[in-house]
N, CA, C and O atoms as a DFTB+ gen file, in Angstrom:
836 C
 N C O
     1  1      79.940     111.580     104.533
     2  2      79.738     111.788     105.988
     3  2      79.510     110.445     106.661
     4  3      78.720     109.647     106.158
     5  1      80.171     110.164     107.777
     6  2      80.018     108.898     108.469
     7  2      78.654     108.824     109.134
     8  3      78.132     109.816     109.641
     9  1      78.097     107.630     109.118
    10  2      76.840     107.414     109.817
    11  2      77.124     107.092     111.265
    12  3      78.068     106.361     111.563
    13  1      76.321     107.627     112.173
    14  2      76.576     107.469     113.595
    15  2      75.986     106.160     114.133
    16  3      75.338     106.162     115.180
    17  1      76.205     105.037     113.424
    18  2      75.704     103.752     113.885
    19  2      76.476     103.300     115.108
    20  3      77.651     103.631     115.264
    21  1      75.817     102.540     115.981
    22  2      76.513     101.968     117.118
    23  2      77.482     100.911     116.621
    24  3      77.162     100.135     115.719
    25  1      78.641     100.885     117.200
    26  2      79.648      99.904     116.786
    27  2      79.168      98.509     117.171
    28  3      78.862      98.271     118.339
    29  1      79.093      97.577     116.212
    30  2      78.587      96.234     116.511
    31  2      79.596      95.409     117.305
    32  3      80.765      95.777     117.424
    33  1      79.122      94.290     117.844
    34  2      80.001      93.351     118.541
    35  2      80.637      92.439     117.509
    36  3      79.958      91.936     116.613
    37  1      81.930      92.228     117.632
    38  2      82.627      91.369     116.682
    39  2      82.497      89.916     117.131
    40  3      83.300      89.424     117.924
    41  1      81.477      89.242     116.612
    42  2      81.301      87.815     116.886
    43  2      80.793      87.135     115.624
    44  3      80.745      87.764     114.567
    45  1      80.413      85.866     115.710
    46  2      80.063      85.119     114.506
    47  2      78.704      85.490     113.905
    48  3      78.267      84.864     112.938
    49  1      78.036      86.493     114.463
    50  2      76.769      86.953     113.882
    51  2      76.954      88.251     113.096
    52  3      76.003      88.750     112.495
    53  1      78.143      88.788     113.095
    54  2      78.379      90.066     112.424
    55  2      78.243      89.909     110.911
    56  3      78.627      88.882     110.351
    57  1      77.701      90.923     110.258
    58  2      77.580      90.895     108.798
    59  2      78.885      91.366     108.170
    60  3      79.682      92.055     108.805
    61  1      79.088      90.986     106.922
    62  2      80.282      91.421     106.208
    63  2      80.317      92.939     106.103
    64  3      81.375      93.551     106.250
    65  1      79.163      93.545     105.851
    66  2      79.084      95.007     105.732
    67  2      79.544      95.682     107.019
    68  3      80.347      96.614     106.980
    69  1      79.036      95.212     108.164
    70  2      79.433      95.813     109.444
    71  2      80.914      95.581     109.719
    72  3      81.606      96.469     110.217
    73  1      81.393      94.390     109.396
    74  2      82.806      94.098     109.655
    75  2      83.707      95.030     108.853
    76  3      84.703      95.529     109.377
    77  1      83.369      95.269     107.589
    78  2      84.225      96.061     106.715
    79  2      84.098      97.561     106.957
    80  3      85.001      98.322     106.607
    81  1      82.981      97.996     107.556
    82  2      82.755      99.438     107.698
    83  2      83.134      99.999     109.064
    84  3      82.968     101.192     109.314
    85  1      83.644      99.139     109.951
    86  2      84.108      99.624     111.250
    87  2      85.581      99.284     111.453
    88  3      86.114      98.353     110.849
    89  1      86.212     100.056     112.310
    90  2      87.627      99.857     112.637
    91  2      87.757      98.830     113.749
    92  3      87.014      98.866     114.730
    93  1      88.718      97.904     113.590
    94  2      88.942      96.872     114.607
    95  2      90.404      96.852     115.012
    96  3      91.297      96.950     114.169
    97  1      90.639      96.723     116.307
    98  2      91.998      96.563     116.808
    99  2      92.500      95.169     116.452
   100  3      91.708      94.245     116.267
   101  1      93.800      95.024     116.358
   102  2      94.364      93.719     116.022
   103  2      93.997      92.675     117.069
   104  3      93.713      91.528     116.727
   105  1      94.002      93.069     118.354
   106  2      93.678      92.071     119.393
   107  2      92.212      91.643     119.324
   108  3      91.869      90.544     119.760
   109  1      91.344      92.504     118.778
   110  2      89.944      92.116     118.571
   111  2      89.848      91.068     117.463
   112  3      89.079      90.112     117.564
   113  1      90.632      91.261     116.414
   114  2      90.644      90.308     115.309
   115  2      91.184      88.953     115.770
   116  3      90.666      87.902     115.394
   117  1      92.233      88.999     116.590
   118  2      92.813      87.764     117.111
   119  2      91.819      87.040     118.012
   120  3      91.694      85.818     117.936
   121  1      91.111      87.777     118.860
   122  2      90.114      87.173     119.759
   123  2      89.012      86.487     118.955
   124  3      88.562      85.398     119.310
   125  1      88.581      87.133     117.867
   126  2      87.560      86.535     117.005
   127  2      88.083      85.223     116.416
   128  3      87.389      84.206     116.423
   129  1      89.312      85.265     115.909
   130  2      89.904      84.063     115.298
   131  2      90.021      82.929     116.320
   132  3      89.753      81.772     115.996
   133  1      90.413      83.253     117.537
   134  2      90.510      82.230     118.575
   135  2      89.139      81.615     118.859
   136  3      89.006      80.396     118.967
   137  1      88.119      82.474     118.979
   138  2      86.770      82.010     119.300
   139  2      86.200      81.122     118.198
   140  3      85.450      80.184     118.470
   141  1      86.565      81.429     116.944
   142  2      86.021      80.668     115.809
   143  2      86.998      79.607     115.306
   144  3      86.782      78.994     114.260
   145  1      88.086      79.398     116.074
   146  2      89.080      78.361     115.734
   147  2      89.726      78.608     114.361
   148  3      89.931      77.684     113.575
   149  1      90.036      79.872     114.106
   150  2      90.782      80.250     112.912
   151  2      92.234      80.502     113.304
   152  3      92.527      80.701     114.483
   153  1      93.128      80.497     112.353
   154  2      94.526      80.807     112.638
   155  2      94.640      82.237     113.143
   156  3      93.927      83.125     112.676
   157  1      95.544      82.461     114.102
   158  2      95.707      83.794     114.685
   159  2      97.019      84.456     114.267
   160  3      97.366      85.523     114.775
   161  1      97.740      83.836     113.355
   162  2      99.021      84.389     112.921
   163  2      98.829      85.398     111.798
   164  3      97.783      85.437     111.150
   165  1      99.845      86.202     111.582
   166  2      99.822      87.144     110.466
   167  2      99.571      88.576     110.888
   168  3      99.279      88.862     112.049
   169  1      99.690      89.470     109.921
   170  2      99.483      90.896     110.154
   171  2      98.001      91.197     110.309
   172  3      97.152      90.326     110.123
   173  1      97.708      92.435     110.651
   174  2      96.318      92.855     110.799
   175  2      95.555      92.692     109.479
   176  3      94.387      92.304     109.474
   177  1      96.224      92.991     108.369
   178  2      95.606      92.855     107.060
   179  2      95.268      91.400     106.757
   180  3      94.198      91.102     106.227
   181  1      96.190      90.492     107.098
   182  2      95.967      89.057     106.871
   183  2      94.820      88.554     107.737
   184  3      93.978      87.786     107.273
   185  1      94.786      88.988     109.001
   186  2      93.712      88.569     109.914
   187  2      92.353      89.028     109.394
   188  3      91.388      88.264     109.413
   189  1      92.276      90.273     108.932
   190  2      91.016      90.809     108.419
   191  2      90.554      90.031     107.192
   192  3      89.368      89.727     107.060
   193  1      91.482      89.706     106.294
   194  2      91.134      88.933     105.093
   195  2      90.650      87.541     105.468
   196  3      89.727      87.007     104.852
   197  1      91.275      86.960     106.477
   198  2      90.890      85.624     106.949
   199  2      89.463      85.637     107.502
   200  3      88.671      84.732     107.240
   201  1      89.158      86.678     108.269
   202  2      87.824      86.787     108.863
   203  2      86.773      87.062     107.788
   204  3      85.681      86.495     107.828
   205  1      87.098      87.930     106.830
   206  2      86.162      88.202     105.734
   207  2      85.831      86.917     104.986
   208  3      84.670      86.660     104.668
   209  1      86.849      86.113     104.706
   210  2      86.647      84.854     104.007
   211  2      85.733      83.919     104.818
   212  3      84.884      83.222     104.262
   213  1      85.929      83.921     106.137
   214  2      85.118      83.069     107.023
   215  2      83.661      83.543     107.065
   216  3      82.736      82.731     107.053
   217  1      83.468      84.865     107.114
   218  2      82.105      85.415     107.142
   219  2      81.370      85.077     105.846
   220  3      80.184      84.748     105.867
   221  1      82.080      85.159     104.721
   222  2      81.467      84.912     103.415
   223  2      81.176      83.429     103.196
   224  3      80.089      83.070     102.744
   225  1      82.141      82.568     103.514
   226  2      82.031      81.153     103.163
   227  2      81.622      80.249     104.329
   228  3      81.087      79.160     104.123
   229  1      81.883      80.719     105.566
   230  2      81.624      79.876     106.730
   231  2      82.655      78.779     106.887
   232  3      82.526      77.917     107.756
   233  1      83.682      78.806     106.046
   234  2      84.723      77.775     106.080
   235  2      85.979      78.287     106.775
   236  3      86.288      79.478     106.732
   237  1      86.689      77.378     107.408
   238  2      87.902      77.748     108.131
   239  2      89.160      77.533     107.290
   240  3      90.270      77.516     107.823
   241  1      88.987      77.371     105.995
   242  2      90.136      77.228     105.114
   243  2      90.903      78.546     105.104
   244  3      90.316      79.617     104.944
   245  1      92.216      78.456     105.277
   246  2      92.996      79.684     105.371
   247  2      93.165      80.315     104.001
   248  3      93.124      79.626     102.982
   249  1      93.356      81.637     103.979
   250  2      93.605      82.345     102.728
   251  2      94.970      81.931     102.198
   252  3      95.867      81.571     102.960
   253  1      95.110      81.989     100.889
   254  2      96.363      81.594     100.259
   255  2      97.438      82.656     100.493
   256  3      97.259      83.826     100.154
   257  1      98.555      82.225     101.078
   258  2      99.689      83.126     101.280
   259  2     100.866      82.577     100.476
   260  3     101.302      81.452     100.719
   261  1     101.386      83.350      99.527
   262  2     102.488      82.843      98.701
   263  2     103.656      82.353      99.555
   264  3     104.104      83.039     100.474
   265  1     104.135      81.164      99.234
   266  2     105.257      80.602      99.980
   267  2     106.568      81.080      99.374
   268  3     106.729      81.151      98.156
   269  1     107.495      81.403     100.261
   270  2     108.794      81.866      99.801
   271  2     109.631      80.668      99.377
   272  3     109.740      79.687     100.113
   273  1     110.230      80.752      98.174
   274  2     111.042      79.651      97.682
   275  2     112.282      79.477      98.539
   276  3     112.869      80.449      99.013
   277  1     112.667      78.236      98.729
   278  2     113.850      77.936      99.530
   279  2     115.093      78.416      98.806
   280  3     115.252      78.185      97.608
   281  1     115.976      79.083      99.538
   282  2     117.205      79.608      98.941
   283  2     118.127      78.475      98.511
   284  3     118.214      77.440      99.172
   285  1     118.809      78.690      97.395
   286  2     119.748      77.680      96.881
   287  2     121.173      77.955      97.355
   288  3     121.956      77.024      97.539
   289  1     121.509      79.217      97.552
   290  2     122.875      79.583      97.919
   291  2     123.199      79.241      99.371
   292  3     122.328      79.264     100.240
   293  1     124.465      78.925      99.612
   294  2     124.946      78.651     100.975
   295  2     125.944      79.723     101.414
   296  3     126.689      79.525     102.374
   297  1     125.956      80.856     100.712
   298  2     126.895      81.929     101.039
   299  2     126.683      82.377     102.482
   300  3     125.549      82.584     102.914
   301  1     127.783      82.524     103.227
   302  2     127.696      82.881     104.642
   303  2     127.819      84.391     104.817
   304  3     128.923      84.934     104.843
   305  1     126.663      85.071     104.937
   306  2     126.656      86.526     105.077
   307  2     127.108      86.989     106.452
   308  3     127.317      88.183     106.667
   309  1     127.258      86.063     107.380
   310  2     127.714      86.422     108.727
   311  2     129.229      86.508     108.812
   312  3     129.771      87.309     109.574
   313  1     129.920      85.670     108.019
   314  2     131.368      85.564     108.200
   315  2     132.191      85.845     106.950
   316  3     133.394      86.080     107.053
   317  1     131.585      85.828     105.793
   318  2     132.344      85.977     104.546
   319  2     133.019      87.343     104.446
   320  3     132.510      88.345     104.949
   321  1     134.184      87.358     103.781
   322  2     134.859      88.625     103.494
   323  2     134.133      89.262     102.315
   324  3     134.001      88.646     101.258
   325  1     133.668      90.481     102.494
   326  2     132.844      91.137     101.491
   327  2     133.614      92.202     100.723
   328  3     134.530      92.829     101.255
   329  1     133.229      92.397      99.467
   330  2     133.824      93.447      98.642
   331  2     132.725      94.024      97.754
   332  3     131.600      93.524      97.742
   333  1     133.056      95.071      97.016
   334  2     132.071      95.674      96.119
   335  2     131.654      94.711      95.011
   336  3     130.585      94.863      94.420
   337  1     132.497      93.725      94.733
   338  2     132.191      92.758      93.672
   339  2     131.385      91.560      94.178
   340  3     130.982      90.711      93.383
   341  1     131.146      91.483      95.479
   342  2     130.383      90.363      96.035
   343  2     128.973      90.344      95.440
   344  3     128.281      91.362      95.407
   345  1     128.566      89.162      94.973
   346  2     127.240      88.999      94.383
   347  2     126.195      88.819      95.484
   348  3     126.408      88.072      96.439
   349  1     125.076      89.504      95.340
   350  2     123.963      89.335      96.279
   351  2     123.270      88.010      95.948
   352  3     122.781      87.822      94.834
   353  1     123.231      87.109      96.905
   354  2     122.678      85.774      96.677
   355  2     121.218      85.692      97.134
   356  3     120.696      86.610      97.767
   357  1     120.574      84.566      96.797
   358  2     119.159      84.416      97.159
   359  2     118.953      84.134      98.639
   360  3     117.819      84.130      99.118
   361  1     120.055      83.895      99.380
   362  2     119.923      83.700     100.830
   363  2     120.439      84.923     101.595
   364  3     120.813      84.827     102.764
   365  1     120.450      86.067     100.918
   366  2     120.942      87.295     101.568
   367  2     120.204      87.563     102.879
   368  3     118.995      87.353     102.975
   369  1     120.940      88.026     103.880
   370  2     120.323      88.442     105.143
   371  2     121.094      89.627     105.712
   372  3     122.295      89.765     105.478
   373  1     120.400      90.480     106.459
   374  2     121.031      91.657     107.060
   375  2     121.779      91.234     108.318
   376  3     121.168      91.035     109.368
   377  1     123.062      91.101     108.218
   378  2     123.885      90.672     109.346
   379  2     124.766      91.817     109.821
   380  3     124.858      92.856     109.166
   381  1     125.406      91.621     110.952
   382  2     126.349      92.615     111.467
   383  2     127.516      92.763     110.506
   384  3     128.078      93.848     110.357
   385  1     127.872      91.671     109.858
   386  2     128.963      91.661     108.886
   387  2     128.655      92.590     107.706
   388  3     129.510      93.377     107.299
   389  1     127.453      92.502     107.163
   390  2     127.086      93.339     106.026
   391  2     126.883      94.792     106.466
   392  3     127.161      95.721     105.708
   393  1     126.397      94.976     107.690
   394  2     126.238      96.347     108.205
   395  2     127.591      97.038     108.300
   396  3     127.720      98.202     107.920
   397  1     128.609      96.327     108.807
   398  2     129.955      96.896     108.914
   399  2     130.529      97.219     107.531
   400  3     131.222      98.220     107.349
   401  1     130.228      96.352     106.566
   402  2     130.704      96.598     105.193
   403  2     130.124      97.898     104.656
   404  3     130.856      98.728     104.117
   405  1     128.823      98.081     104.798
   406  2     128.188      99.287     104.273
   407  2     128.672     100.544     105.004
   408  3     128.813     101.598     104.384
   409  1     128.926     100.446     106.297
   410  2     129.456     101.592     107.049
   411  2     130.832     101.967     106.515
   412  3     131.157     103.146     106.373
   413  1     131.647     100.934     106.219
   414  2     132.987     101.189     105.695
   415  2     132.937     101.845     104.317
   416  3     133.772     102.693     104.001
   417  1     131.954     101.454     103.491
   418  2     131.862     101.976     102.132
   419  2     131.110     103.298     102.054
   420  3     131.459     104.165     101.252
   421  1     130.082     103.456     102.879
   422  2     129.203     104.633     102.792
   423  2     129.530     105.685     103.849
   424  3     129.468     106.885     103.583
   425  1     129.877     105.226     105.040
   426  2     130.170     106.142     106.134
   427  2     129.364     105.795     107.375
   428  3     128.442     104.983     107.306
   429  1     129.702     106.404     108.517
   430  2     129.034     106.085     109.781
   431  2     127.554     106.454     109.811
   432  3     126.829     106.037     110.713
   433  1     127.102     107.238     108.825
   434  2     125.697     107.636     108.777
   435  2     124.821     106.547     108.140
   436  3     123.604     106.703     108.046
   437  1     125.444     105.451     107.705
   438  2     124.656     104.389     107.061
   439  2     123.660     103.764     108.044
   440  3     123.997     103.459     109.187
   441  1     122.434     103.584     107.569
   442  2     121.404     102.848     108.312
   443  2     120.553     102.083     107.313
   444  3     120.302     102.561     106.207
   445  1     120.111     100.895     107.706
   446  2     119.183     100.150     106.860
   447  2     117.834     100.867     106.861
   448  3     117.432     101.441     107.873
   449  1     117.148     100.834     105.739
   450  2     115.775     101.311     105.684
   451  2     114.950     100.289     104.918
   452  3     115.505      99.445     104.215
   453  1     113.650     100.358     105.047
   454  2     112.771      99.336     104.468
   455  2     112.946      99.217     102.961
   456  3     113.044      98.109     102.434
   457  1     112.985     100.353     102.261
   458  2     113.099     100.317     100.798
   459  2     114.404      99.640     100.370
   460  3     114.423      98.859      99.419
   461  1     115.481      99.943     101.074
   462  2     116.781      99.363     100.737
   463  2     116.808      97.875     101.049
   464  3     117.326      97.090     100.254
   465  1     116.260      97.471     102.187
   466  2     116.246      96.056     102.553
   467  2     115.401      95.252     101.561
   468  3     115.755      94.126     101.210
   469  1     114.293      95.825     101.115
   470  2     113.464      95.146     100.112
   471  2     114.219      94.987      98.804
   472  3     114.118      93.956      98.139
   473  1     114.981      96.025      98.436
   474  2     115.778      95.953      97.210
   475  2     116.805      94.832      97.312
   476  3     116.957      94.048      96.375
   477  1     117.506      94.745      98.431
   478  2     118.525      93.710      98.624
   479  2     117.936      92.305      98.492
   480  3     118.538      91.426      97.875
   481  1     116.759      92.107      99.075
   482  2     116.148      90.776      99.075
   483  2     115.542      90.394      97.728
   484  3     115.255      89.220      97.492
   485  1     115.343      91.373      96.842
   486  2     114.719      91.061      95.552
   487  2     115.657      91.300      94.370
   488  3     115.214      91.348      93.222
   489  1     116.955      91.449      94.651
   490  2     117.899      91.711      93.570
   491  2     119.120      90.803      93.614
   492  3     120.251      91.261      93.452
   493  1     118.884      89.516      93.835
   494  2     119.987      88.568      93.784
   495  2     120.566      88.578      92.365
   496  3     119.838      88.664      91.375
   497  1     121.888      88.489      92.300
   498  2     122.584      88.585      91.012
   499  2     123.274      89.918      90.841
   500  3     124.255      90.021      90.104
   501  1     122.765      90.959      91.523
   502  2     123.437      92.262      91.517
   503  2     124.619      92.208      92.498
   504  3     124.755      91.248      93.257
   505  1     125.454      93.221      92.477
   506  2     126.623      93.259      93.353
   507  2     126.418      94.229      94.510
   508  3     125.473      95.019      94.522
   509  1     127.330      94.152      95.487
   510  2     127.251      95.085      96.605
   511  2     127.593      96.511      96.152
   512  3     127.209      97.483      96.802
   513  1     128.311      96.625      95.044
   514  2     128.552      97.963      94.470
   515  2     127.223      98.555      94.009
   516  3     126.947      99.733      94.234
   517  1     126.403      97.727      93.363
   518  2     125.069      98.184      92.958
   519  2     124.263      98.607      94.182
   520  3     123.549      99.610      94.158
   521  1     124.392      97.816      95.264
   522  2     123.643      98.089      96.494
   523  2     124.041      99.441      97.084
   524  3     123.180     100.208      97.515
   525  1     125.333      99.733      97.105
   526  2     125.819     101.022      97.630
   527  2     125.220     102.169      96.823
   528  3     124.786     103.172      97.391
   529  1     125.197     102.025      95.508
   530  2     124.650     103.072      94.641
   531  2     123.152     103.263      94.889
   532  3     122.656     104.390      94.910
   533  1     122.439     102.148      95.075
   534  2     120.995     102.222      95.346
   535  2     120.740     102.917      96.675
   536  3     119.838     103.750      96.771
   537  1     121.526     102.586      97.710
   538  2     121.340     103.215      99.023
   539  2     121.528     104.735      98.900
   540  3     120.740     105.511      99.440
   541  1     122.570     105.142      98.190
   542  2     122.836     106.578      98.030
   543  2     121.709     107.266      97.259
   544  3     121.346     108.404      97.559
   545  1     121.156     106.563      96.259
   546  2     120.055     107.129      95.476
   547  2     118.807     107.290      96.344
   548  3     118.101     108.293      96.246
   549  1     118.540     106.293      97.194
   550  2     117.390     106.373      98.098
   551  2     117.565     107.521      99.084
   552  3     116.624     108.264      99.360
   553  1     118.779     107.658      99.611
   554  2     119.077     108.725     100.569
   555  2     118.860     110.096      99.934
   556  3     118.286     110.991     100.554
   557  1     119.321     110.254      98.698
   558  2     119.185     111.521      97.989
   559  2     117.715     111.830      97.709
   560  3     117.272     112.969      97.853
   561  1     116.964     110.799      97.308
   562  2     115.534     110.975      97.021
   563  2     114.782     111.389      98.282
   564  3     113.874     112.218      98.224
   565  1     115.161     110.811      99.423
   566  2     114.506     111.165     100.692
   567  2     114.786     112.614     101.069
   568  3     113.914     113.292     101.612
   569  1     115.996     113.095     100.785
   570  2     116.343     114.483     101.094
   571  2     115.542     115.450     100.232
   572  3     115.176     116.538     100.676
   573  1     115.278     115.046      99.009
   574  2     114.563     115.910      98.073
   575  2     113.059     115.875      98.283
   576  3     112.337     116.745      97.796
   577  1     112.585     114.863      99.011
   578  2     111.143     114.716      99.210
   579  2     110.593     115.866     100.045
   580  3     111.085     116.138     101.140
   581  1     109.589     116.529      99.531
   582  2     109.003     117.673     100.244
   583  2     107.687     117.319     100.917
   584  3     107.317     117.949     101.907
   585  1     106.973     116.324     100.403
   586  2     105.696     115.921     100.992
   587  2     105.910     114.980     102.165
   588  3     107.045     114.616     102.472
   589  1     104.816     114.580     102.828
   590  2     104.913     113.655     103.965
   591  2     105.344     112.268     103.526
   592  3     105.036     111.850     102.410
   593  1     106.045     111.555     104.379
   594  2     106.473     110.205     104.069
   595  2     105.262     109.275     104.022
   596  3     104.292     109.453     104.759
   597  1     105.339     108.290     103.147
   598  2     104.239     107.346     102.987
   599  2     104.138     106.441     104.217
   600  3     105.150     105.964     104.729
   601  1     102.922     106.211     104.680
   602  2     102.660     105.300     105.792
   603  2     101.790     104.169     105.264
   604  3     100.774     104.421     104.616
   605  1     102.172     102.940     105.529
   606  2     101.432     101.783     105.019
   607  2      99.965     101.851     105.447
   608  3      99.663     102.312     106.547
   609  1      99.042     101.390     104.574
   610  2      97.601     101.495     104.840
   611  2      97.149     100.868     106.147
   612  3      96.189     101.339     106.756
   613  1      97.834      99.798     106.594
   614  2      97.377      99.137     107.822
   615  2      97.608      99.969     109.076
   616  3      97.023      99.686     110.121
   617  1      98.458     100.995     108.985
   618  2      98.732     101.844     110.141
   619  2      97.785     103.051     110.116
   620  3      98.211     104.196     109.970
   621  1      96.494     102.755     110.263
   622  2      95.470     103.787     110.124
   623  2      95.609     104.892     111.158
   624  3      95.414     106.066     110.845
   625  1      95.945     104.524     112.382
   626  2      96.091     105.521     113.452
   627  2      97.200     106.508     113.114
   628  3      97.020     107.719     113.241
   629  1      98.347     105.990     112.685
   630  2      99.488     106.848     112.360
   631  2      99.155     107.801     111.213
   632  3      99.509     108.979     111.246
   633  1      98.473     107.274     110.203
   634  2      98.100     108.103     109.055
   635  2      97.111     109.193     109.474
   636  3      97.214     110.342     109.045
   637  1      96.157     108.811     110.317
   638  2      95.146     109.770     110.765
   639  2      95.807     110.899     111.559
   640  3      95.542     112.075     111.312
   641  1      96.655     110.540     112.497
   642  2      97.281     111.547     113.362
   643  2      98.178     112.473     112.554
   644  3      98.198     113.681     112.789
   645  1      98.925     111.912     111.598
   646  2      99.770     112.748     110.737
   647  2      98.933     113.769     109.984
   648  3      99.273     114.952     109.955
   649  1      97.830     113.318     109.368
   650  2      96.989     114.211     108.566
   651  2      96.260     115.235     109.445
   652  3      96.086     116.388     109.051
   653  1      95.835     114.802     110.638
   654  2      95.153     115.715     111.566
   655  2      96.080     116.857     111.959
   656  3      95.689     118.023     111.894
   657  1      97.301     116.533     112.367
   658  2      98.246     117.557     112.833
   659  2      98.699     118.465     111.697
   660  3      98.931     119.657     111.901
   661  1      98.824     117.890     110.482
   662  2      99.231     118.697     109.333
   663  2      98.152     119.720     108.987
   664  3      98.463     120.834     108.566
   665  1      96.894     119.347     109.162
   666  2      95.774     120.223     108.812
   667  2      95.397     121.175     109.946
   668  3      94.686     122.157     109.735
   669  1      95.885     120.869     111.158
   670  2      95.527     121.682     112.327
   671  2      96.772     121.991     113.174
   672  3      96.898     121.492     114.292
   673  1      97.682     122.803     112.647
   674  2      98.933     123.101     113.362
   675  2      98.719     123.786     114.711
   676  3      99.615     123.797     115.554
   677  1      97.535     124.355     114.911
   678  2      97.241     125.037     116.176
   679  2      96.740     124.071     117.255
   680  3      96.601     124.453     118.417
   681  1      96.469     122.809     116.865
   682  2      95.990     121.815     117.814
   683  2      97.127     120.865     118.207
   684  3      98.167     120.815     117.551
   685  1      96.905     120.118     119.284
   686  2      97.954     119.253     119.821
   687  2      97.769     117.803     119.414
   688  3      96.730     117.414     118.879
   689  1      98.792     117.018     119.676
   690  2      98.719     115.579     119.443
   691  2      97.585     114.955     120.266
   692  3      96.905     114.033     119.814
   693  1      97.398     115.479     121.479
   694  2      96.315     114.987     122.341
   695  2      94.963     115.212     121.675
   696  3      94.078     114.359     121.753
   697  1      94.800     116.374     121.012
   698  2      93.561     116.651     120.286
   699  2      93.366     115.646     119.152
   700  3      92.255     115.182     118.896
   701  1      94.482     115.317     118.473
   702  2      94.418     114.366     117.370
   703  2      94.001     112.981     117.840
   704  3      93.200     112.310     117.189
   705  1      94.546     112.558     118.972
   706  2      94.203     111.247     119.530
   707  2      92.736     111.227     119.947
   708  3      92.036     110.236     119.744
   709  1      92.284     112.328     120.529
   710  2      90.891     112.443     120.964
   711  2      89.951     112.331     119.766
   712  3      88.918     111.665     119.838
   713  1      90.317     112.986     118.665
   714  2      89.511     112.949     117.466
   715  2      89.507     111.550     116.850
   716  3      88.474     111.069     116.385
   717  1      90.677     110.902     116.853
   718  2      90.787     109.541     116.321
   719  2      89.924     108.558     117.112
   720  3      89.277     107.689     116.528
   721  1      89.914     108.694     118.436
   722  2      89.143     107.773     119.273
   723  2      87.649     107.851     118.980
   724  3      86.924     106.875     119.172
   725  1      87.185     109.021     118.510
   726  2      85.785     109.123     118.100
   727  2      85.593     108.537     116.704
   728  3      84.656     107.780     116.450
   729  1      86.496     108.905     115.818
   730  2      86.386     108.516     114.410
   731  2      86.329     107.000     114.247
   732  3      85.522     106.485     113.474
   733  1      87.178     106.294     114.969
   734  2      87.287     104.849     114.755
   735  2      86.046     104.086     115.206
   736  3      85.875     102.919     114.855
   737  1      85.181     104.734     115.978
   738  2      83.968     104.072     116.444
   739  2      82.783     104.303     115.511
   740  3      81.682     103.814     115.762
   741  1      83.017     105.054     114.430
   742  2      81.944     105.358     113.480
   743  2      82.016     104.444     112.262
   744  3      83.079     103.938     111.903
   745  1      80.864     104.247     111.641
   746  2      80.823     103.482     110.398
   747  2      81.465     104.288     109.276
   748  3      81.257     105.497     109.171
   749  1      82.246     103.611     108.439
   750  2      82.818     104.292     107.281
   751  2      84.326     104.440     107.354
   752  3      85.008     103.715     108.078
   753  1      84.826     105.391     106.590
   754  2      86.265     105.593     106.447
   755  2      86.915     106.076     107.742
   756  3      86.309     106.817     108.517
   757  1      88.171     105.639     107.965
   758  2      88.945     106.110     109.116
   759  2      89.954     107.177     108.714
   760  3      90.855     107.516     109.481
   761  1      89.795     107.699     107.506
   762  2      90.688     108.750     107.019
   763  2      90.264     110.090     107.612
   764  3      89.072     110.370     107.731
   765  1      91.240     110.917     107.984
   766  2      90.946     112.222     108.575
   767  2      90.148     113.093     107.611
   768  3      90.412     113.114     106.409
   769  1      89.162     113.813     108.161
   770  2      88.381     114.786     107.388
   771  2      88.156     116.028     108.250
   772  3      88.099     115.923     109.476
   773  1      88.030     117.185     107.636
   774  2      87.849     118.434     108.380
   775  2      86.620     118.392     109.282
   776  3      86.592     119.033     110.333
   777  1      85.601     117.634     108.867
   778  2      84.370     117.544     109.655
   779  2      84.597     116.845     110.998
   780  3      83.743     116.920     111.881
   781  1      85.741     116.166     111.163
   782  2      86.035     115.511     112.441
   783  2      86.164     116.529     113.569
   784  3      86.010     116.188     114.742
   785  1      86.448     117.785     113.210
   786  2      86.658     118.829     114.223
   787  2      85.353     119.303     114.853
   788  3      85.367     120.005     115.864
   789  1      84.225     118.919     114.255
   790  2      82.940     119.387     114.773
   791  2      82.698     118.929     116.204
   792  3      82.031     119.615     116.978
   793  1      83.247     117.758     116.554
   794  2      83.033     117.221     117.898
   795  2      84.321     117.179     118.726
   796  3      84.425     116.413     119.685
   797  1      85.289     117.998     118.353
   798  2      86.591     117.950     119.013
   799  2      86.514     118.284     120.496
   800  3      87.355     117.823     121.267
   801  1      85.527     119.075     120.918
   802  2      85.422     119.475     122.320
   803  2      84.504     118.584     123.153
   804  3      84.199     118.899     124.303
   805  1      84.064     117.470     122.567
   806  2      83.221     116.538     123.316
   807  2      84.040     115.714     124.286
   808  3      85.259     115.873     124.331
   809  1      83.415     114.831     125.072
   810  2      84.129     114.004     126.039
   811  2      84.991     112.953     125.356
   812  3      84.689     112.527     124.242
   813  1      86.063     112.535     126.023
   814  2      86.925     111.481     125.503
   815  2      86.148     110.188     125.399
   816  3      85.207     109.954     126.159
   817  1      86.549     109.335     124.442
   818  2      85.889     108.062     124.254
   819  2      86.708     106.941     124.884
   820  3      86.238     106.271     125.804
   821  1      87.921     106.735     124.400
   822  2      88.830     105.737     124.991
   823  2      90.232     106.037     124.485
   824  3      90.438     106.970     123.708
   825  1      91.194     105.235     124.933
   826  2      92.586     105.489     124.552
   827  2      93.211     104.328     123.792
   828  3      94.423     104.320     123.576
   829  1      92.408     103.346     123.380
   830  2      92.969     102.238     122.612
   831  2      93.045     102.614     121.146
   832  3      92.067     103.107     120.584
   833  1      94.195     102.390     120.513
   834  2      94.384     102.767     119.134
   835  2      93.927     101.661     118.207
   836  3      94.011     101.803     116.988
């Protein structure tokens, strides 16, 4: 059960416990970084890790982010004539040229998706024939999937709203947003729980996600 603690102010006096147990908007994290002269680049997850490191150590040394190795290939994915035998190189990029190739091989229903793009970028040495087969396998797996699609952990609002609506088909999206706006101001987990409905008829809190 979440404790009804008042949400603390995000400044340089905040404790690590308070920082980790409350929900923060990305713009709040960026404002903190600006005020404390920390880097403001990166995803919400990177910003949070940077702030945690600063709270613990008091140092402005940035967290280690693996550097991407420089590509060796000079293959031109924008203009090259492509075939099923074309080798995927380490400088692969999603261009209009490659999109047209996949449409020609797969059909007009072809669309890039995250899983497929990640596969392309991490499978240099394979061929475009392999890529076509992987895309079709991903498409088939998605059709067979009966449960909800996975949502990345950093998208807490999206995950909460999906779970709220799935558990309460008689309630509206507006009800879900109202419940989320209360939940995110409490100490503890931001994951949907049935007990969140206890205060569903209370006054609105705010509309920032």
